[in-house]
N, CA, C and O atoms as CSV, one atom per row, in Angstrom:
chain,resi,resn,atom,element,x,y,z
A,1,MET,N,N,-54.643,-88.363,-33.467
A,1,MET,CA,C,-55.490,-89.094,-32.538
A,1,MET,C,C,-54.623,-90.153,-31.843
A,1,MET,O,O,-53.856,-90.859,-32.498
A,2,ASP,N,N,-54.748,-90.258,-30.520
A,2,ASP,CA,C,-53.982,-91.280,-29.824
A,2,ASP,C,C,-54.816,-92.551,-29.664
A,2,ASP,O,O,-55.994,-92.580,-30.022
A,3,LEU,N,N,-54.204,-93.582,-29.131
A,3,LEU,CA,C,-54.846,-94.894,-29.034
A,3,LEU,C,C,-56.141,-94.837,-28.230
A,3,LEU,O,O,-57.137,-95.446,-28.623
A,4,ASP,N,N,-56.142,-94.120,-27.118
A,4,ASP,CA,C,-57.357,-94.018,-26.304
A,4,ASP,C,C,-58.498,-93.375,-27.076
A,4,ASP,O,O,-59.656,-93.759,-26.913
A,5,GLU,N,N,-58.178,-92.406,-27.909
A,5,GLU,CA,C,-59.215,-91.762,-28.718
A,5,GLU,C,C,-59.785,-92.719,-29.758
A,5,GLU,O,O,-60.985,-92.699,-30.034
A,6,PHE,N,N,-58.926,-93.557,-30.336
A,6,PHE,CA,C,-59.416,-94.569,-31.281
A,6,PHE,C,C,-60.322,-95.570,-30.567
A,6,PHE,O,O,-61.382,-95.930,-31.079
A,7,VAL,N,N,-59.907,-96.013,-29.396
A,7,VAL,CA,C,-60.728,-96.968,-28.632
A,7,VAL,C,C,-62.076,-96.340,-28.307
A,7,VAL,O,O,-63.109,-96.995,-28.446
A,8,SER,N,N,-62.083,-95.089,-27.879
A,8,SER,CA,C,-63.344,-94.395,-27.579
A,8,SER,C,C,-64.226,-94.304,-28.814
A,8,SER,O,O,-65.437,-94.513,-28.742
A,9,ARG,N,N,-63.619,-93.994,-29.933
A,9,ARG,CA,C,-64.384,-93.884,-31.185
A,9,ARG,C,C,-64.978,-95.236,-31.592
A,9,ARG,O,O,-66.130,-95.312,-32.019
A,10,ILE,N,N,-64.186,-96.294,-31.456
A,10,ILE,CA,C,-64.665,-97.652,-31.767
A,10,ILE,C,C,-65.806,-98.034,-30.830
A,10,ILE,O,O,-66.821,-98.575,-31.269
A,11,ASN,N,N,-65.638,-97.752,-29.541
A,11,ASN,CA,C,-66.678,-98.077,-28.564
A,11,ASN,C,C,-67.958,-97.284,-28.838
A,11,ASN,O,O,-69.058,-97.826,-28.735
A,12,GLN,N,N,-67.817,-96.015,-29.184
A,12,GLN,CA,C,-68.983,-95.193,-29.487
A,12,GLN,C,C,-69.695,-95.698,-30.732
A,12,GLN,O,O,-70.925,-95.696,-30.787
A,13,PHE,N,N,-68.940,-96.127,-31.722
A,13,PHE,CA,C,-69.511,-96.696,-32.939
A,13,PHE,C,C,-70.403,-97.888,-32.584
A,13,PHE,O,O,-71.527,-97.993,-33.074
A,14,ALA,N,N,-69.900,-98.780,-31.736
A,14,ALA,CA,C,-70.684,-99.952,-31.325
A,14,ALA,C,C,-71.886,-99.539,-30.480
A,14,ALA,O,O,-72.980,-100.077,-30.645
A,15,LEU,N,N,-71.683,-98.591,-29.584
A,15,LEU,CA,C,-72.764,-98.122,-28.712
A,15,LEU,C,C,-73.891,-97.493,-29.519
A,15,LEU,O,O,-75.065,-97.768,-29.268
A,16,ASP,N,N,-73.546,-96.663,-30.473
A,16,ASP,CA,C,-74.546,-95.994,-31.310
A,16,ASP,C,C,-75.419,-96.982,-32.066
A,16,ASP,O,O,-76.560,-96.666,-32.403
A,17,ARG,N,N,-74.909,-98.154,-32.333
A,17,ARG,CA,C,-75.633,-99.169,-33.102
A,17,ARG,C,C,-76.207,-100.281,-32.227
A,17,ARG,O,O,-76.774,-101.250,-32.731
A,18,ASP,N,N,-76.053,-100.130,-30.906
A,18,ASP,CA,C,-76.524,-101.131,-29.940
A,18,ASP,C,C,-75.924,-102.508,-30.234
A,18,ASP,O,O,-76.605,-103.529,-30.152
A,19,TRP,N,N,-74.634,-102.511,-30.579
A,19,TRP,CA,C,-73.956,-103.761,-30.894
A,19,TRP,C,C,-73.302,-104.408,-29.688
A,19,TRP,O,O,-72.787,-105.521,-29.788
A,20,GLY,N,N,-73.313,-103.728,-28.549
A,20,GLY,CA,C,-72.711,-104.308,-27.348
A,20,GLY,C,C,-73.286,-105.674,-27.021
A,20,GLY,O,O,-72.586,-106.546,-26.507
A,21,GLN,N,N,-74.563,-105.856,-27.322
A,21,GLN,CA,C,-75.220,-107.134,-27.058
A,21,GLN,C,C,-74.605,-108.289,-27.861
A,21,GLN,O,O,-74.744,-109.456,-27.495
A,22,PHE,N,N,-73.941,-107.952,-28.934
A,22,PHE,CA,C,-73.322,-108.974,-29.783
A,22,PHE,C,C,-71.824,-109.099,-29.544
A,22,PHE,O,O,-71.183,-110.022,-30.046
A,23,HIS,N,N,-71.268,-108.164,-28.773
A,23,HIS,CA,C,-69.823,-108.083,-28.625
A,23,HIS,C,C,-69.296,-108.793,-27.395
A,23,HIS,O,O,-68.600,-108.207,-26.566
A,24,SER,N,N,-69.638,-110.059,-27.292
A,24,SER,CA,C,-68.981,-110.874,-26.265
A,24,SER,C,C,-67.537,-111.087,-26.728
A,24,SER,O,O,-67.235,-110.976,-27.916
A,25,VAL,N,N,-66.673,-111.387,-25.798
A,25,VAL,CA,C,-65.278,-111.622,-26.177
A,25,VAL,C,C,-65.193,-112.746,-27.203
A,25,VAL,O,O,-64.449,-112.650,-28.179
A,26,ARG,N,N,-65.945,-113.794,-26.982
A,26,ARG,CA,C,-65.940,-114.931,-27.909
A,26,ARG,C,C,-66.354,-114.496,-29.309
A,26,ARG,O,O,-65.682,-114.834,-30.284
A,27,ASN,N,N,-67.449,-113.752,-29.422
A,27,ASN,CA,C,-67.915,-113.310,-30.738
A,27,ASN,C,C,-66.911,-112.392,-31.414
A,27,ASN,O,O,-66.693,-112.480,-32.623
A,28,LEU,N,N,-66.305,-111.516,-30.638
A,28,LEU,CA,C,-65.313,-110.610,-31.215
A,28,LEU,C,C,-64.078,-111.358,-31.695
A,28,LEU,O,O,-63.509,-111.017,-32.733
A,29,ILE,N,N,-63.662,-112.369,-30.951
A,29,ILE,CA,C,-62.507,-113.166,-31.384
A,29,ILE,C,C,-62.834,-113.905,-32.675
A,29,ILE,O,O,-62.002,-113.972,-33.579
A,30,LEU,N,N,-64.029,-114.455,-32.766
A,30,LEU,CA,C,-64.417,-115.144,-34.001
A,30,LEU,C,C,-64.478,-114.169,-35.175
A,30,LEU,O,O,-64.072,-114.509,-36.286
A,31,ALA,N,N,-64.983,-112.962,-34.934
A,31,ALA,CA,C,-65.000,-111.942,-35.990
A,31,ALA,C,C,-63.575,-111.554,-36.371
A,31,ALA,O,O,-63.274,-111.355,-37.548
A,32,LEU,N,N,-62.700,-111.447,-35.372
A,32,LEU,CA,C,-61.290,-111.130,-35.625
A,32,LEU,C,C,-60.652,-112.183,-36.518
A,32,LEU,O,O,-59.931,-111.852,-37.459
A,33,VAL,N,N,-60.913,-113.436,-36.227
A,33,VAL,CA,C,-60.360,-114.526,-37.038
A,33,VAL,C,C,-60.835,-114.392,-38.488
A,33,VAL,O,O,-60.057,-114.597,-39.419
A,34,GLY,N,N,-62.107,-114.050,-38.675
A,34,GLY,CA,C,-62.623,-113.848,-40.025
A,34,GLY,C,C,-61.912,-112.711,-40.741
A,34,GLY,O,O,-61.598,-112.816,-41.926
A,35,GLU,N,N,-61.658,-111.623,-40.017
A,35,GLU,CA,C,-60.965,-110.485,-40.625
A,35,GLU,C,C,-59.508,-110.813,-40.937
A,35,GLU,O,O,-58.983,-110.373,-41.960
A,36,VAL,N,N,-58.854,-111.573,-40.075
A,36,VAL,CA,C,-57.481,-112.009,-40.363
A,36,VAL,C,C,-57.487,-112.864,-41.624
A,36,VAL,O,O,-56.582,-112.765,-42.453
A,37,GLY,N,N,-58.503,-113.696,-41.765
A,37,GLY,CA,C,-58.636,-114.498,-42.988
A,37,GLY,C,C,-58.787,-113.625,-44.224
A,37,GLY,O,O,-58.198,-113.916,-45.265
A,38,GLU,N,N,-59.575,-112.554,-44.118
A,38,GLU,CA,C,-59.743,-111.645,-45.250
A,38,GLU,C,C,-58.432,-110.926,-45.576
A,38,GLU,O,O,-58.120,-110.696,-46.745
A,39,LEU,N,N,-57.673,-110.576,-44.549
A,39,LEU,CA,C,-56.364,-109.958,-44.772
A,39,LEU,C,C,-55.421,-110.954,-45.457
A,39,LEU,O,O,-54.723,-110.606,-46.409
A,40,ALA,N,N,-55.411,-112.170,-44.971
A,40,ALA,CA,C,-54.550,-113.202,-45.556
A,40,ALA,C,C,-54.947,-113.514,-47.000
A,40,ALA,O,O,-54.092,-113.785,-47.842
A,41,GLU,N,N,-56.240,-113.472,-47.273
A,41,GLU,CA,C,-56.731,-113.796,-48.609
A,41,GLU,C,C,-56.149,-112.876,-49.680
A,41,GLU,O,O,-55.947,-113.286,-50.823
A,42,ILE,N,N,-55.885,-111.637,-49.300
A,42,ILE,CA,C,-55.348,-110.673,-50.266
A,42,ILE,C,C,-54.013,-111.147,-50.822
A,42,ILE,O,O,-53.715,-110.932,-51.996
A,43,LEU,N,N,-53.210,-111.789,-49.982
A,43,LEU,CA,C,-51.877,-112.242,-50.402
A,43,LEU,C,C,-51.777,-113.755,-50.585
A,43,LEU,O,O,-50.700,-114.286,-50.857
A,44,GLN,N,N,-52.890,-114.430,-50.435
A,44,GLN,CA,C,-52.891,-115.896,-50.418
A,44,GLN,C,C,-52.138,-116.538,-51.579
A,44,GLN,O,O,-51.373,-117.480,-51.368
A,45,TRP,N,N,-52.333,-116.063,-52.757
A,45,TRP,CA,C,-51.717,-116.705,-53.919
A,45,TRP,C,C,-50.620,-115.865,-54.551
A,45,TRP,O,O,-50.195,-116.118,-55.678
A,46,VAL,N,N,-50.173,-114.869,-53.815
A,46,VAL,CA,C,-49.091,-114.020,-54.318
A,46,VAL,C,C,-47.770,-114.603,-53.825
A,46,VAL,O,O,-47.570,-114.708,-52.615
A,47,PRO,N,N,-46.865,-114.985,-54.723
A,47,PRO,CA,C,-45.575,-115.529,-54.282
A,47,PRO,C,C,-44.809,-114.502,-53.435
A,47,PRO,O,O,-44.920,-113.296,-53.660
A,48,ASP,N,N,-44.041,-114.987,-52.472
A,48,ASP,CA,C,-43.284,-114.100,-51.577
A,48,ASP,C,C,-42.524,-113.023,-52.332
A,48,ASP,O,O,-42.525,-111.855,-51.943
A,49,GLU,N,N,-41.881,-113.426,-53.408
A,49,GLU,CA,C,-41.043,-112.468,-54.144
A,49,GLU,C,C,-41.860,-111.432,-54.929
A,49,GLU,O,O,-41.291,-110.494,-55.486
A,50,LYS,N,N,-43.182,-111.595,-54.975
A,50,LYS,CA,C,-44.039,-110.665,-55.718
A,50,LYS,C,C,-44.908,-109.795,-54.797
A,50,LYS,O,O,-45.659,-108.951,-55.287
A,51,VAL,N,N,-44.820,-109.988,-53.477
A,51,VAL,CA,C,-45.692,-109.263,-52.545
A,51,VAL,C,C,-45.507,-107.756,-52.649
A,51,VAL,O,O,-46.485,-107.014,-52.745
A,52,GLU,N,N,-44.259,-107.300,-52.631
A,52,GLU,CA,C,-44.017,-105.855,-52.691
A,52,GLU,C,C,-44.565,-105.256,-53.985
A,52,GLU,O,O,-45.175,-104.187,-53.971
A,53,GLU,N,N,-44.348,-105.936,-55.080
A,53,GLU,CA,C,-44.871,-105.458,-56.367
A,53,GLU,C,C,-46.398,-105.420,-56.347
A,53,GLU,O,O,-47.012,-104.455,-56.804
A,54,PHE,N,N,-46.999,-106.477,-55.814
A,54,PHE,CA,C,-48.455,-106.567,-55.724
A,54,PHE,C,C,-49.025,-105.408,-54.903
A,54,PHE,O,O,-50.003,-104.773,-55.298
A,55,LEU,N,N,-48.397,-105.145,-53.758
A,55,LEU,CA,C,-48.893,-104.084,-52.876
A,55,LEU,C,C,-48.523,-102.686,-53.359
A,55,LEU,O,O,-49.027,-101.695,-52.831
A,56,SER,N,N,-47.654,-102.600,-54.350
A,56,SER,CA,C,-47.314,-101.283,-54.894
A,56,SER,C,C,-48.453,-100.719,-55.738
A,56,SER,O,O,-48.456,-99.528,-56.050
A,57,HIS,N,N,-49.413,-101.551,-56.108
A,57,HIS,CA,C,-50.602,-101.084,-56.830
A,57,HIS,C,C,-51.583,-100.530,-55.799
A,57,HIS,O,O,-51.924,-101.212,-54.833
A,58,SER,N,N,-52.026,-99.317,-56.001
A,58,SER,CA,C,-52.825,-98.616,-54.994
A,58,SER,C,C,-54.098,-99.361,-54.594
A,58,SER,O,O,-54.480,-99.333,-53.424
A,59,ASN,N,N,-54.756,-100.021,-55.533
A,59,ASN,CA,C,-55.980,-100.741,-55.172
A,59,ASN,C,C,-55.680,-101.933,-54.259
A,59,ASN,O,O,-56.464,-102.228,-53.358
A,60,ASN,N,N,-54.562,-102.615,-54.481
A,60,ASN,CA,C,-54.182,-103.740,-53.614
A,60,ASN,C,C,-53.766,-103.238,-52.234
A,60,ASN,O,O,-54.145,-103.816,-51.215
A,61,GLN,N,N,-52.985,-102.160,-52.209
A,61,GLN,CA,C,-52.573,-101.568,-50.936
A,61,GLN,C,C,-53.787,-101.067,-50.160
A,61,GLN,O,O,-53.854,-101.218,-48.940
A,62,SER,N,N,-54.723,-100.485,-50.851
A,62,SER,CA,C,-55.937,-99.973,-50.216
A,62,SER,C,C,-56.743,-101.104,-49.577
A,62,SER,O,O,-57.191,-100.985,-48.437
A,63,ARG,N,N,-56.922,-102.197,-50.312
A,63,ARG,CA,C,-57.628,-103.368,-49.770
A,63,ARG,C,C,-56.890,-103.919,-48.554
A,63,ARG,O,O,-57.512,-104.277,-47.554
A,64,PHE,N,N,-55.553,-103.985,-48.642
A,64,PHE,CA,C,-54.732,-104.484,-47.543
A,64,PHE,C,C,-54.918,-103.600,-46.302
A,64,PHE,O,O,-55.114,-104.108,-45.198
A,65,GLU,N,N,-54.856,-102.289,-46.486
A,65,GLU,CA,C,-55.014,-101.356,-45.362
A,65,GLU,C,C,-56.398,-101.461,-44.732
A,65,GLU,O,O,-56.536,-101.385,-43.511
A,66,GLU,N,N,-57.412,-101.636,-45.559
A,66,GLU,CA,C,-58.783,-101.752,-45.051
A,66,GLU,C,C,-58.932,-102.992,-44.171
A,66,GLU,O,O,-59.492,-102.915,-43.077
A,67,GLU,N,N,-58.439,-104.117,-44.638
A,67,GLU,CA,C,-58.540,-105.351,-43.847
A,67,GLU,C,C,-57.659,-105.285,-42.605
A,67,GLU,O,O,-58.040,-105.773,-41.542
A,68,PHE,N,N,-56.476,-104.678,-42.743
A,68,PHE,CA,C,-55.599,-104.482,-41.586
A,68,PHE,C,C,-56.315,-103.648,-40.525
A,68,PHE,O,O,-56.258,-103.967,-39.337
A,69,ALA,N,N,-56.985,-102.586,-40.953
A,69,ALA,CA,C,-57.720,-101.736,-40.012
A,69,ALA,C,C,-58.844,-102.516,-39.332
A,69,ALA,O,O,-59.077,-102.344,-38.135
A,70,ASP,N,N,-59.542,-103.372,-40.081
A,70,ASP,CA,C,-60.592,-104.196,-39.472
A,70,ASP,C,C,-60.021,-105.080,-38.366
A,70,ASP,O,O,-60.620,-105.211,-37.299
A,71,VAL,N,N,-58.865,-105.683,-38.623
A,71,VAL,CA,C,-58.209,-106.526,-37.621
A,71,VAL,C,C,-57.885,-105.698,-36.381
A,71,VAL,O,O,-58.161,-106.114,-35.256
A,72,LEU,N,N,-57.310,-104.550,-36.591
A,72,LEU,CA,C,-56.923,-103.689,-35.477
A,72,LEU,C,C,-58.143,-103.211,-34.681
A,72,LEU,O,O,-58.093,-103.142,-33.453
A,73,ILE,N,N,-59.223,-102.885,-35.369
A,73,ILE,CA,C,-60.456,-102.462,-34.690
A,73,ILE,C,C,-60.944,-103.558,-33.759
A,73,ILE,O,O,-61.290,-103.280,-32.611
A,74,TYR,N,N,-60.978,-104.792,-34.229
A,74,TYR,CA,C,-61.433,-105.883,-33.373
A,74,TYR,C,C,-60.494,-106.098,-32.190
A,74,TYR,O,O,-60.951,-106.350,-31.075
A,75,ILE,N,N,-59.206,-106.003,-32.419
A,75,ILE,CA,C,-58.250,-106.159,-31.320
A,75,ILE,C,C,-58.470,-105.080,-30.267
A,75,ILE,O,O,-58.483,-105.368,-29.070
A,76,LEU,N,N,-58.643,-103.841,-30.712
A,76,LEU,CA,C,-58.865,-102.747,-29.771
A,76,LEU,C,C,-60.202,-102.888,-29.047
A,76,LEU,O,O,-60.296,-102.560,-27.865
A,77,ARG,N,N,-61.213,-103.359,-29.723
A,77,ARG,CA,C,-62.528,-103.567,-29.081
A,77,ARG,C,C,-62.436,-104.660,-28.022
A,77,ARG,O,O,-62.991,-104.514,-26.933
A,78,ILE,N,N,-61.751,-105.735,-28.328
A,78,ILE,CA,C,-61.567,-106.818,-27.351
A,78,ILE,C,C,-60.813,-106.294,-26.132
A,78,ILE,O,O,-61.195,-106.566,-24.994
A,79,ALA,N,N,-59.753,-105.552,-26.373
A,79,ALA,CA,C,-58.973,-104.995,-25.264
A,79,ALA,C,C,-59.848,-104.114,-24.383
A,79,ALA,O,O,-59.758,-104.169,-23.157
A,80,SER,N,N,-60.683,-103.313,-25.000
A,80,SER,CA,C,-61.556,-102.426,-24.249
A,80,SER,C,C,-62.546,-103.211,-23.394
A,80,SER,O,O,-62.720,-102.930,-22.209
A,81,ILE,N,N,-63.180,-104.179,-24.001
A,81,ILE,CA,C,-64.179,-104.971,-23.281
A,81,ILE,C,C,-63.554,-105.743,-22.122
A,81,ILE,O,O,-64.171,-105.893,-21.068
A,82,ARG,N,N,-62.343,-106.229,-22.317
A,82,ARG,CA,C,-61.660,-106.992,-21.267
A,82,ARG,C,C,-60.894,-106.102,-20.291
A,82,ARG,O,O,-60.323,-106.597,-19.319
A,83,GLY,N,N,-60.877,-104.815,-20.540
A,83,GLY,CA,C,-60.178,-103.902,-19.647
A,83,GLY,C,C,-58.674,-104.060,-19.694
A,83,GLY,O,O,-57.989,-103.868,-18.689
A,84,ILE,N,N,-58.165,-104.409,-20.849
A,84,ILE,CA,C,-56.727,-104.615,-21.016
A,84,ILE,C,C,-56.042,-103.271,-21.212
A,84,ILE,O,O,-56.432,-102.477,-22.069
A,85,ASP,N,N,-55.026,-103.033,-20.413
A,85,ASP,CA,C,-54.169,-101.865,-20.606
A,85,ASP,C,C,-53.205,-102.250,-21.726
A,85,ASP,O,O,-52.251,-102.996,-21.506
A,86,ILE,N,N,-53.460,-101.741,-22.914
A,86,ILE,CA,C,-52.722,-102.161,-24.105
A,86,ILE,C,C,-51.233,-101.898,-23.954
A,86,ILE,O,O,-50.417,-102.765,-24.269
A,87,GLU,N,N,-50.872,-100.731,-23.482
A,87,GLU,CA,C,-49.458,-100.385,-23.324
A,87,GLU,C,C,-48.774,-101.326,-22.337
A,87,GLU,O,O,-47.671,-101.808,-22.595
A,88,ALA,N,N,-49.423,-101.586,-21.216
A,88,ALA,CA,C,-48.839,-102.482,-20.206
A,88,ALA,C,C,-48.718,-103.907,-20.738
A,88,ALA,O,O,-47.706,-104.573,-20.518
A,89,ALA,N,N,-49.739,-104.367,-21.430
A,89,ALA,CA,C,-49.717,-105.731,-21.979
A,89,ALA,C,C,-48.607,-105.882,-23.013
A,89,ALA,O,O,-47.904,-106.892,-23.032
A,90,LEU,N,N,-48.451,-104.870,-23.879
A,90,LEU,CA,C,-47.398,-104.925,-24.891
A,90,LEU,C,C,-46.009,-104.897,-24.252
A,90,LEU,O,O,-45.131,-105.672,-24.631
A,91,ASN,N,N,-45.821,-104.016,-23.299
A,91,ASN,CA,C,-44.522,-103.947,-22.625
A,91,ASN,C,C,-44.187,-105.256,-21.921
A,91,ASN,O,O,-43.056,-105.737,-21.996
A,92,LYS,N,N,-45.168,-105.827,-21.242
A,92,LYS,CA,C,-44.950,-107.094,-20.535
A,92,LYS,C,C,-44.567,-108.199,-21.513
A,92,LYS,O,O,-43.625,-108.954,-21.273
A,93,LYS,N,N,-45.302,-108.285,-22.611
A,93,LYS,CA,C,-45.035,-109.338,-23.592
A,93,LYS,C,C,-43.681,-109.142,-24.269
A,93,LYS,O,O,-42.970,-110.116,-24.516
A,94,LEU,N,N,-43.320,-107.904,-24.569
A,94,LEU,CA,C,-42.004,-107.648,-25.166
A,94,LEU,C,C,-40.884,-108.052,-24.209
A,94,LEU,O,O,-39.864,-108.587,-24.644
A,95,GLU,N,N,-41.062,-107.804,-22.927
A,95,GLU,CA,C,-40.064,-108.227,-21.941
A,95,GLU,C,C,-39.950,-109.747,-21.892
A,95,GLU,O,O,-38.847,-110.287,-21.820
A,96,VAL,N,N,-41.089,-110.434,-21.931
A,96,VAL,CA,C,-41.094,-111.900,-21.953
A,96,VAL,C,C,-40.365,-112.404,-23.195
A,96,VAL,O,O,-39.548,-113.321,-23.112
A,97,ASN,N,N,-40.663,-111.798,-24.352
A,97,ASN,CA,C,-40.027,-112.223,-25.601
A,97,ASN,C,C,-38.521,-111.966,-25.590
A,97,ASN,O,O,-37.743,-112.775,-26.095
A,98,GLU,N,N,-38.114,-110.836,-25.011
A,98,GLU,CA,C,-36.682,-110.544,-24.927
A,98,GLU,C,C,-35.957,-111.590,-24.088
A,98,GLU,O,O,-34.808,-111.934,-24.364
A,99,GLU,N,N,-36.634,-112.088,-23.068
A,99,GLU,CA,C,-36.045,-113.130,-22.227
A,99,GLU,C,C,-36.019,-114.478,-22.957
A,99,GLU,O,O,-35.029,-115.206,-22.890
A,100,LYS,N,N,-37.099,-114.799,-23.644
A,100,LYS,CA,C,-37.191,-116.072,-24.366
A,100,LYS,C,C,-36.243,-116.136,-25.559
A,100,LYS,O,O,-35.699,-117.191,-25.885
A,101,TYR,N,N,-36.059,-114.989,-26.200
A,101,TYR,CA,C,-35.271,-114.939,-27.429
A,101,TYR,C,C,-34.084,-113.991,-27.271
A,101,TYR,O,O,-34.075,-112.909,-27.858
A,102,PRO,N,N,-33.079,-114.388,-26.483
A,102,PRO,CA,C,-31.916,-113.516,-26.321
A,102,PRO,C,C,-31.194,-113.344,-27.659
A,102,PRO,O,O,-31.128,-114.261,-28.478
A,103,VAL,N,N,-30.668,-112.164,-27.845
A,103,VAL,CA,C,-30.015,-111.808,-29.108
A,103,VAL,C,C,-28.951,-112.833,-29.482
A,103,VAL,O,O,-28.886,-113.280,-30.627
A,104,GLU,N,N,-28.115,-113.204,-28.511
A,104,GLU,CA,C,-27.002,-114.111,-28.825
A,104,GLU,C,C,-27.454,-115.502,-29.275
A,104,GLU,O,O,-26.681,-116.213,-29.916
A,105,LYS,N,N,-28.682,-115.903,-28.956
A,105,LYS,CA,C,-29.160,-117.224,-29.373
A,105,LYS,C,C,-30.115,-117.167,-30.558
A,105,LYS,O,O,-30.244,-118.142,-31.299
A,106,SER,N,N,-30.768,-116.056,-30.739
A,106,SER,CA,C,-31.856,-116.035,-31.717
A,106,SER,C,C,-31.602,-115.219,-32.977
A,106,SER,O,O,-32.390,-115.293,-33.920
A,107,THR,N,N,-30.542,-114.455,-33.018
A,107,THR,CA,C,-30.276,-113.635,-34.200
A,107,THR,C,C,-30.122,-114.509,-35.441
A,107,THR,O,O,-29.302,-115.427,-35.477
A,108,GLY,N,N,-30.925,-114.205,-36.450
A,108,GLY,CA,C,-30.853,-114.932,-37.711
A,108,GLY,C,C,-31.448,-116.324,-37.670
A,108,GLY,O,O,-31.298,-117.086,-38.626
A,109,SER,N,N,-32.128,-116.675,-36.572
A,109,SER,CA,C,-32.688,-118.014,-36.434
A,109,SER,C,C,-34.203,-117.940,-36.274
A,109,SER,O,O,-34.723,-117.065,-35.582
A,110,ALA,N,N,-34.889,-118.850,-36.910
A,110,ALA,CA,C,-36.344,-118.923,-36.788
A,110,ALA,C,C,-36.766,-119.973,-35.763
A,110,ALA,O,O,-37.951,-120.277,-35.629
A,111,LYS,N,N,-35.791,-120.525,-35.043
A,111,LYS,CA,C,-36.102,-121.553,-34.056
A,111,LYS,C,C,-36.900,-120.974,-32.900
A,111,LYS,O,O,-36.700,-119.826,-32.503
A,112,LYS,N,N,-37.804,-121.780,-32.366
A,112,LYS,CA,C,-38.559,-121.409,-31.190
A,112,LYS,C,C,-37.637,-121.492,-29.991
A,112,LYS,O,O,-36.673,-122.256,-30.004
A,113,TYR,N,N,-37.919,-120.715,-28.949
A,113,TYR,CA,C,-37.057,-120.673,-27.778
A,113,TYR,C,C,-36.851,-122.043,-27.141
A,113,TYR,O,O,-35.834,-122.266,-26.484
A,114,THR,N,N,-37.788,-122.959,-27.321
A,114,THR,CA,C,-37.653,-124.299,-26.762
A,114,THR,C,C,-36.663,-125.163,-27.559
A,114,THR,O,O,-36.287,-126.248,-27.117
A,115,GLU,N,N,-36.246,-124.677,-28.728
A,115,GLU,CA,C,-35.341,-125.448,-29.587
A,115,GLU,C,C,-33.882,-125.021,-29.460
A,115,GLU,O,O,-33.021,-125.607,-30.116
A,116,PHE,N,N,-33.581,-124.026,-28.643
A,116,PHE,CA,C,-32.190,-123.550,-28.495
A,116,PHE,C,C,-31.352,-124.612,-27.811
A,116,PHE,O,O,-30.158,-124.411,-27.593
């Protein structure tokens, strides 16, 4: 299934349930924030050095994938409602980032482009 097919499936899911009335951009962003919180909660108290071990357990990985999918669903729904060409937006942003963070200045550094 390609990205457009996923977006269509997500949109049909909302349409079938008459949820469009609730899917303002603002409401979807707030729901997205909640889902990001649920994704973060899975690893909230897991030390960095234990994350891989934690996620190697199938039940933890499964929970992580489920919350990750929820985040992605909301992002795709927002893009659809706003008429965002996902591929174009990603390409544009990657070009901006490549300009802001040139390899010779940013390799191995966590500094923001304004700190170079």
